[in-house]
KEVEXBA-234963 format. One record per residue (C-alpha): y, z, x negated; chain; residue in one letter. Coordinates in nm, 4 decimals. Last residue first. Example, Ala and Ser with C-alpha at 12.3 -4.5 7.8 and 13.67 -1.06 7.14 Angstrom:
+----------+----------+----------+-------+------+
!       yy !       zz !       xx ! kette ! rest !
+----------+----------+----------+-------+------+
!  -0.1060 !   0.7140 !  -1.3670 !     A !    s !
!  -0.4500 !   0.7800 !  -1.2300 !     A !    a !
+----------+----------+----------+-------+------+
***
This chain:
+----------+----------+----------+-------+------+
!       yy !       zz !       xx ! kette ! rest !
+----------+----------+----------+-------+------+
!  -1.6984 !  11.0796 !  -2.5996 !     A !    k !
!  -1.5934 !  10.8814 !  -2.9418 !     A !    y !
!  -1.7373 !  10.9236 !  -3.2897 !     A !    i !
!  -1.6121 !  10.9141 !  -3.5941 !     A !    q !
!  -1.4374 !  10.6083 !  -3.8049 !     A !    p !
!  -1.2076 !  10.7135 !  -4.1224 !     A !    p !
!  -0.8949 !  10.5286 !  -4.0236 !     A !    k !
!  -0.8563 !  10.1991 !  -4.1138 !     A !    t !
!  -0.5265 !  10.1693 !  -4.3480 !     A !    e !
!  -0.6202 !   9.7955 !  -4.4702 !     A !    k !
!  -0.9965 !   9.8568 !  -4.5483 !     A !    e !
!  -0.9170 !   9.8599 !  -4.9171 !     A !    q !
!  -0.9250 !  10.2832 !  -4.8528 !     A !    q !
!  -1.3114 !  10.2332 !  -4.7829 !     A !    m !
!  -1.3573 !  10.0940 !  -5.1430 !     A !    i !
!  -1.1220 !  10.3557 !  -5.3172 !     A !    n !
!  -1.3072 !  10.5782 !  -5.1013 !     A !    l !
!  -1.6448 !  10.4613 !  -5.2507 !     A !    t !
!  -1.5140 !  10.5039 !  -5.6224 !     A !    d !
!  -1.4005 !  10.8728 !  -5.5629 !     A !    e !
!  -1.7371 !  10.9292 !  -5.4638 !     A !    m !
!  -1.9305 !  10.8236 !  -5.7204 !     A !    l !
!  -1.6376 !  11.0167 !  -5.9623 !     A !    q !
!  -1.7041 !  11.3548 !  -5.7263 !     A !    r !
!  -2.1120 !  11.2951 !  -5.7069 !     A !    g !
!  -2.2065 !  11.5635 !  -6.0046 !     A !    q !
!  -1.8954 !  11.7956 !  -5.9082 !     A !    l !
!  -2.0660 !  11.8288 !  -5.5437 !     A !    r !
!  -2.4770 !  11.7800 !  -5.6707 !     A !    l !
!  -2.4509 !  12.0911 !  -5.9327 !     A !    y !
!  -2.3339 !  12.3394 !  -5.6334 !     A !    n !
!  -2.6320 !  12.1919 !  -5.4371 !     A !    v !
!  -2.8466 !  12.2237 !  -5.7019 !     A !    q !
!  -3.0735 !  12.5557 !  -5.5736 !     A !    k !
!  -3.0934 !  12.3823 !  -5.1833 !     A !    k !
!  -3.2749 !  12.0481 !  -5.3134 !     A !    f !
!  -3.5129 !  12.2632 !  -5.5491 !     A !    e !
!  -3.6046 !  12.4233 !  -5.2590 !     A !    t !
!  -3.6042 !  12.1616 !  -4.9684 !     A !    l !
!  -3.9186 !  12.0620 !  -5.0003 !     A !    d !
!  -3.9992 !  11.7244 !  -4.7824 !     A !    v !
!  -4.2963 !  11.7111 !  -4.6170 !     A !    d !
!  -4.3652 !  11.3053 !  -4.4840 !     A !    r !
!  -4.4204 !  11.2024 !  -4.0912 !     A !    k !
!  -4.1705 !  10.8874 !  -4.1849 !     A !    v !
!  -3.9263 !  11.0192 !  -3.8861 !     A !    i !
!  -3.9828 !  11.4201 !  -3.9487 !     A !    n !
!  -3.8898 !  11.3252 !  -4.3282 !     A !    s !
!  -3.5860 !  11.1380 !  -4.2415 !     A !    i !
!  -3.4433 !  11.4271 !  -4.0273 !     A !    t !
!  -3.4845 !  11.6817 !  -4.2792 !     A !    k !
!  -3.3328 !  11.4255 !  -4.5517 !     A !    i !
!  -2.9678 !  11.4136 !  -4.3008 !     A !    t !
!  -2.9893 !  11.7873 !  -4.2467 !     A !    h !
!  -2.9899 !  11.8057 !  -4.6647 !     A !    m !
!  -2.7318 !  11.5041 !  -4.6974 !     A !    a !
!  -2.5202 !  11.7063 !  -4.4042 !     A !    s !
!  -2.5343 !  12.0454 !  -4.6585 !     A !    e !
!  -2.4761 !  11.8329 !  -4.9887 !     A !    p !
!  -2.1007 !  11.7045 !  -4.8858 !     A !    d !
!  -2.0011 !  11.4825 !  -5.1423 !     A !    p !
!  -1.6137 !  11.4874 !  -5.0665 !     A !    f !
!  -1.3935 !  11.2595 !  -4.8425 !     A !    f !
!  -1.5621 !  11.2162 !  -4.5017 !     A !    f !
!  -1.6872 !  11.6033 !  -4.4882 !     A !    n !
!  -1.9590 !  11.4891 !  -4.3025 !     A !    c !
!  -2.1773 !  11.4413 !  -3.9287 !     A !    q !
!  -2.4667 !  11.2511 !  -3.9422 !     A !    t !
!  -2.5116 !  10.8612 !  -3.8803 !     A !    f !
!  -2.7852 !  10.7942 !  -3.9120 !     A !    l !
!  -2.8983 !  10.3887 !  -3.9111 !     A !    i !
!  -3.1966 !  10.2660 !  -3.7811 !     A !    l !
!  -3.2849 !   9.8969 !  -3.7963 !     A !    a !
!  -3.5981 !   9.6565 !  -3.6646 !     A !    p !
!  -3.6678 !   9.3517 !  -3.8763 !     A !    v !
!  -3.6049 !   9.0498 !  -3.7032 !     A !    q !
!  -3.2371 !   9.0480 !  -3.8552 !     A !    s !
!  -2.9319 !   8.9937 !  -3.5959 !     A !    n !
!  -2.8465 !   9.3313 !  -3.5867 !     A !    k !
!  -2.9037 !   9.4018 !  -3.9788 !     A !    l !
!  -2.6464 !   9.1112 !  -4.0836 !     A !    y !
!  -2.4084 !   9.3087 !  -3.8532 !     A !    t !
!  -2.4715 !   9.6507 !  -3.9726 !     A !    l !
!  -2.4382 !   9.5413 !  -4.3168 !     A !    i !
!  -2.0518 !   9.3163 !  -4.2159 !     A !    t !
!  -1.9963 !   9.6406 !  -4.0872 !     A !    a !
!  -2.1076 !   9.8480 !  -4.4018 !     A !    d !
!  -1.8254 !   9.6393 !  -4.5705 !     A !    p !
!  -1.5551 !   9.7499 !  -4.3856 !     A !    g !
!  -1.4551 !   9.8883 !  -4.0306 !     A !    a !
!  -1.7663 !  10.0879 !  -3.7995 !     A !    i !
!  -1.5623 !  10.2121 !  -3.4664 !     A !    m !
!  -1.6818 !  10.4344 !  -3.1768 !     A !    g !
!  -1.8583 !  10.4495 !  -2.9088 !     A !    t !
!  -2.2769 !  10.5844 !  -2.8451 !     A !    l !
!  -2.3503 !  10.7159 !  -3.1217 !     A !    f !
!  -2.7621 !  10.7685 !  -2.9956 !     A !    k !
!  -2.9106 !  11.1658 !  -3.0110 !     A !    p !
!  -3.1330 !  11.1757 !  -3.2300 !     A !    i !
!  -3.4473 !  11.4631 !  -3.0754 !     A !    e !
!  -3.6900 !  11.3352 !  -3.3006 !     A !    n !
!  -3.9228 !  11.1613 !  -3.0190 !     A !    d !
!  -3.5998 !  11.0001 !  -2.8617 !     A !    y !
!  -3.5461 !  10.8750 !  -3.1695 !     A !    m !
!  -3.7925 !  10.7179 !  -3.2293 !     A !    v !
!  -3.8727 !  10.6105 !  -2.8906 !     A !    v !
!  -3.5482 !  10.4498 !  -2.8981 !     A !    d !
!  -3.6677 !  10.1724 !  -3.1733 !     A !    l !
!  -3.8236 !   9.9953 !  -2.9752 !     A !    r !
!  -3.4545 !   9.9105 !  -2.8521 !     A !    e !
!  -3.3565 !   9.7067 !  -3.1527 !     A !    d !
!  -3.0991 !   9.7237 !  -3.3193 !     A !    t !
!  -3.0991 !  10.1252 !  -3.3181 !     A !    s !
!  -2.7180 !  10.3652 !  -3.3551 !     A !    l !
!  -2.8758 !  10.7104 !  -3.4460 !     A !    g !
!  -2.6232 !  11.0675 !  -3.4398 !     A !    f !
!  -2.7428 !  11.3570 !  -3.6843 !     A !    t !
!  -2.5618 !  11.6781 !  -3.5941 !     A !    k !
!  -2.4667 !  11.9359 !  -3.8247 !     A !    i !
!  -2.5122 !  12.3121 !  -3.6638 !     A !    n !
!  -2.4946 !  12.6056 !  -3.8294 !     A !    n !
!  -2.3001 !  12.3931 !  -4.0570 !     A !    p !
!  -2.0271 !  12.3386 !  -3.7775 !     A !    d !
!  -1.8415 !  12.0314 !  -3.8727 !     A !    k !
!  -1.5053 !  12.0567 !  -3.7079 !     A !    e !
!  -1.3271 !  11.7445 !  -3.8098 !     A !    g !
!  -1.6385 !  11.5046 !  -3.8261 !     A !    a !
!  -1.6361 !  11.1987 !  -4.0213 !     A !    h !
!  -2.0149 !  11.0043 !  -4.0157 !     A !    i !
!  -2.2100 !  10.9790 !  -4.2498 !     A !    g !
!  -2.4931 !  10.7396 !  -4.3814 !     A !    n !
!  -2.8622 !  10.6919 !  -4.3363 !     A !    p !
!  -2.9914 !  10.2888 !  -4.3489 !     A !    l !
!  -3.3954 !  10.3255 !  -4.2073 !     A !    l !
!  -3.5167 !   9.9560 !  -4.1542 !     A !    i !
!  -3.8399 !   9.9473 !  -3.9894 !     A !    m !
!  -4.1722 !   9.7340 !  -3.9526 !     A !    d !
!  -4.2144 !   9.6247 !  -4.3781 !     A !    v !
!  -4.4015 !   9.3634 !  -4.3905 !     A !    g !
!  -4.3303 !   9.3237 !  -4.7812 !     A !    n !
!  -4.1646 !   9.0008 !  -4.7328 !     A !    k !
!  -4.0004 !   9.0386 !  -4.4572 !     A !    q !
!  -3.8300 !   9.4171 !  -4.6222 !     A !    a !
!  -3.7129 !   9.1962 !  -4.9155 !     A !    f !
!  -3.5642 !   8.9521 !  -4.7097 !     A !    e !
!  -3.3734 !   9.1946 !  -4.5252 !     A !    i !
!  -3.2949 !   9.3539 !  -4.8846 !     A !    l !
!  -3.1977 !   9.0563 !  -5.0125 !     A !    s !
!  -2.9597 !   8.9038 !  -4.7359 !     A !    q !
!  -2.8564 !   9.2957 !  -4.7615 !     A !    i !
!  -2.6734 !   9.3010 !  -5.1081 !     A !    f !
!  -2.6273 !   8.8888 !  -5.0875 !     A !    s !
!  -2.3602 !   9.0207 !  -4.7692 !     A !    v !
!  -2.2387 !   9.3322 !  -4.8642 !     A !    a !
!  -2.1203 !   9.2287 !  -5.2662 !     A !    m !
!  -1.8097 !   9.0689 !  -5.2765 !     A !    d !
!  -1.7269 !   9.3528 !  -4.9587 !     A !    y !
!  -1.8396 !   9.6504 !  -5.1789 !     A !    d !
!  -2.1151 !   9.8127 !  -5.1920 !     A !    i !
!  -2.0790 !  10.1492 !  -5.3866 !     A !    p !
!  -2.2940 !  10.1886 !  -5.6995 !     A !    i !
!  -2.5723 !  10.3557 !  -5.7873 !     A !    d !
!  -2.7440 !  10.2228 !  -5.4937 !     A !    s !
!  -3.1319 !  10.3600 !  -5.3831 !     A !    l !
!  -3.3577 !  10.1226 !  -5.2247 !     A !    v !
!  -3.6811 !  10.3251 !  -5.1171 !     A !    a !
!  -4.0534 !  10.2268 !  -4.9303 !     A !    y !
!  -4.2413 !  10.3903 !  -4.7915 !     A !    l !
!  -4.6174 !  10.2311 !  -4.6874 !     A !    s !
!  -4.7708 !  10.4544 !  -4.9471 !     A !    g !
!  -4.5226 !  10.6311 !  -5.2165 !     A !    s !
!  -4.2572 !  10.2826 !  -5.3540 !     A !    k !
!  -3.9097 !  10.2918 !  -5.4847 !     A !    y !
!  -3.6282 !  10.0047 !  -5.5446 !     A !    i !
!  -3.3474 !  10.0026 !  -5.7940 !     A !    r !
!  -2.9826 !   9.8655 !  -5.7111 !     A !    i !
!  -2.7569 !  10.0011 !  -6.0659 !     A !    p !
!  -3.0344 !   9.8242 !  -6.3091 !     A !    g !
!  -3.2405 !  10.0316 !  -6.5392 !     A !    f !
!  -3.3165 !  10.0233 !  -6.9049 !     A !    i !
!  -3.6221 !  10.2792 !  -6.9946 !     A !    e !
!  -3.5624 !  10.5476 !  -7.2422 !     A !    g !
!  -3.6475 !  10.8423 !  -7.0011 !     A !    d !
!  -3.3737 !  10.6935 !  -6.7506 !     A !    d !
!  -3.0629 !  10.4775 !  -6.8886 !     A !    i !
!  -2.8560 !  10.2980 !  -6.6363 !     A !    f !
!  -2.6737 !   9.9324 !  -6.6345 !     A !    v !
!  -2.3441 !   9.8100 !  -6.5627 !     A !    v !
!  -2.2451 !   9.4576 !  -6.5145 !     A !    p !
!  -2.0460 !   9.5000 !  -6.1919 !     A !    t !
!  -2.2560 !   9.3465 !  -5.8669 !     A !    t !
!  -2.1713 !   8.9963 !  -5.7728 !     A !    d !
!  -2.4509 !   8.8438 !  -5.9266 !     A !    p !
!  -2.7028 !   9.0899 !  -5.7521 !     A !    n !
!  -3.0405 !   9.2191 !  -5.8619 !     A !    e !
!  -3.2544 !   9.3982 !  -5.6535 !     A !    i !
!  -3.4643 !   9.6282 !  -5.8748 !     A !    e !
!  -3.8201 !   9.6868 !  -5.8619 !     A !    g !
!  -4.1345 !   9.9091 !  -5.8659 !     A !    v !
!  -3.9925 !  10.2544 !  -5.9447 !     A !    i !
!  -4.2718 !  10.5424 !  -5.7923 !     A !    e !
!  -4.1850 !  10.7907 !  -5.5714 !     A !    m !
!  -4.2808 !  11.1041 !  -5.6264 !     A !    d !
!  -4.2146 !  11.2223 !  -5.2521 !     A !    l !
!  -3.9526 !  11.5025 !  -5.3305 !     A !    a !
!  -3.8237 !  11.2771 !  -5.6346 !     A !    h !
!  -3.7514 !  10.9731 !  -5.4027 !     A !    v !
!  -3.6479 !  11.1648 !  -5.1448 !     A !    l !
!  -3.4011 !  11.3455 !  -5.3140 !     A !    y !
!  -3.2164 !  11.0657 !  -5.3820 !     A !    s !
!  -3.2569 !  10.9361 !  -5.0495 !     A !    v !
!  -3.0333 !  11.1575 !  -4.9256 !     A !    s !
!  -2.7818 !  11.2347 !  -5.1696 !     A !    l !
!  -2.7106 !  10.8511 !  -5.1840 !     A !    t !
!  -2.7284 !  10.7952 !  -4.8459 !     A !    g !
!  -2.4647 !  11.0975 !  -4.6930 !     A !    i !
!  -2.2334 !  11.0361 !  -5.0009 !     A !    l !
!  -2.0040 !  11.2530 !  -4.7708 !     A !    g !
!  -1.9015 !  10.8905 !  -4.6097 !     A !    p !
!  -2.0757 !  10.6091 !  -4.8093 !     A !    g !
!  -2.2866 !  10.5488 !  -5.1372 !     A !    p !
!  -2.5852 !  10.3731 !  -5.1089 !     A !    i !
!  -2.9231 !  10.4825 !  -5.0054 !     A !    g !
!  -3.2169 !  10.2638 !  -4.7847 !     A !    v !
!  -3.5047 !  10.3862 !  -4.6423 !     A !    i !
!  -3.7519 !  10.0668 !  -4.5839 !     A !    l !
!  -4.0548 !  10.1845 !  -4.3634 !     A !    v !
!  -4.4240 !  10.1215 !  -4.2542 !     A !    s !
!  -4.4786 !  10.1831 !  -3.9746 !     A !    p !
!  -4.7282 !  10.5288 !  -3.8171 !     A !    e !
!  -4.7599 !  10.4632 !  -3.5033 !     A !    r !
!  -4.6439 !  10.0841 !  -3.5133 !     A !    p !
!  -4.3428 !   9.9171 !  -3.3464 !     A !    i !
!  -4.4418 !   9.7630 !  -2.9794 !     A !    k !
!  -4.4375 !   9.3705 !  -3.0626 !     A !    k !
!  -4.1453 !   9.1866 !  -2.9534 !     A !    s !
!  -3.9806 !   9.0235 !  -3.2622 !     A !    n !
!  -3.6202 !   8.9873 !  -3.1928 !     A !    k !
!  -3.4746 !   8.6968 !  -3.0906 !     A !    v !
!  -3.1685 !   8.5801 !  -3.2440 !     A !    t !
!  -2.8773 !   8.4810 !  -2.9716 !     A !    n !
!  -2.5720 !   8.5182 !  -3.2399 !     A !    r !
!  -2.7307 !   8.3265 !  -3.4935 !     A !    n !
!  -2.6029 !   8.3870 !  -3.8461 !     A !    l !
!  -2.4966 !   8.1311 !  -4.0284 !     A !    m !
+----------+----------+----------+-------+------+
***
């Protein structure tokens, strides 16, 4: 049972923290597209998997090796968790519990969760990313990277479960909400997210290859986007979340 009065660790976030980036399917596939490319661009090595009893039995074959749908990668002090399947209601609790446990065991200083937020009139030349932190110590991270706060809004469904557990975790978390097309894969917004993450973790990321694959990524992600939307539609007519000012 979650404790509403959990006392947060008061130690400062290190200047070069160990970071766990979490990429799961969501609006615009922002998390999946951005983290998938970061894993590739930073040449991160697969170091494990998150096994979940509620996951639909499925494996992926890559270069002759068998992998589960939720994998863990590492490069120096940077970790990444990448899911090729949407996190539904049944999986949400065990998934986030496993994630937090992994972060604690491996001395992770900050969890970084990129996501998308519905933008009715997104300006492709001025895409914005908003931040929501579970710990005031991360306010300086948002300030240093010119990330405005997510001030008012609503998050529902499995994402709400994940955010609730992160809020009560001892590991500080920063959730990034990038304006995107809610219903279709949005590589352009994912590219903006990649830039934001690379600034936060202080890693140079060459986006040349990503730019060349924008159309391919949009087509490739259609089925995963459809599966993700099916889960979102289980939220009983909850409208796409957006920021209200």
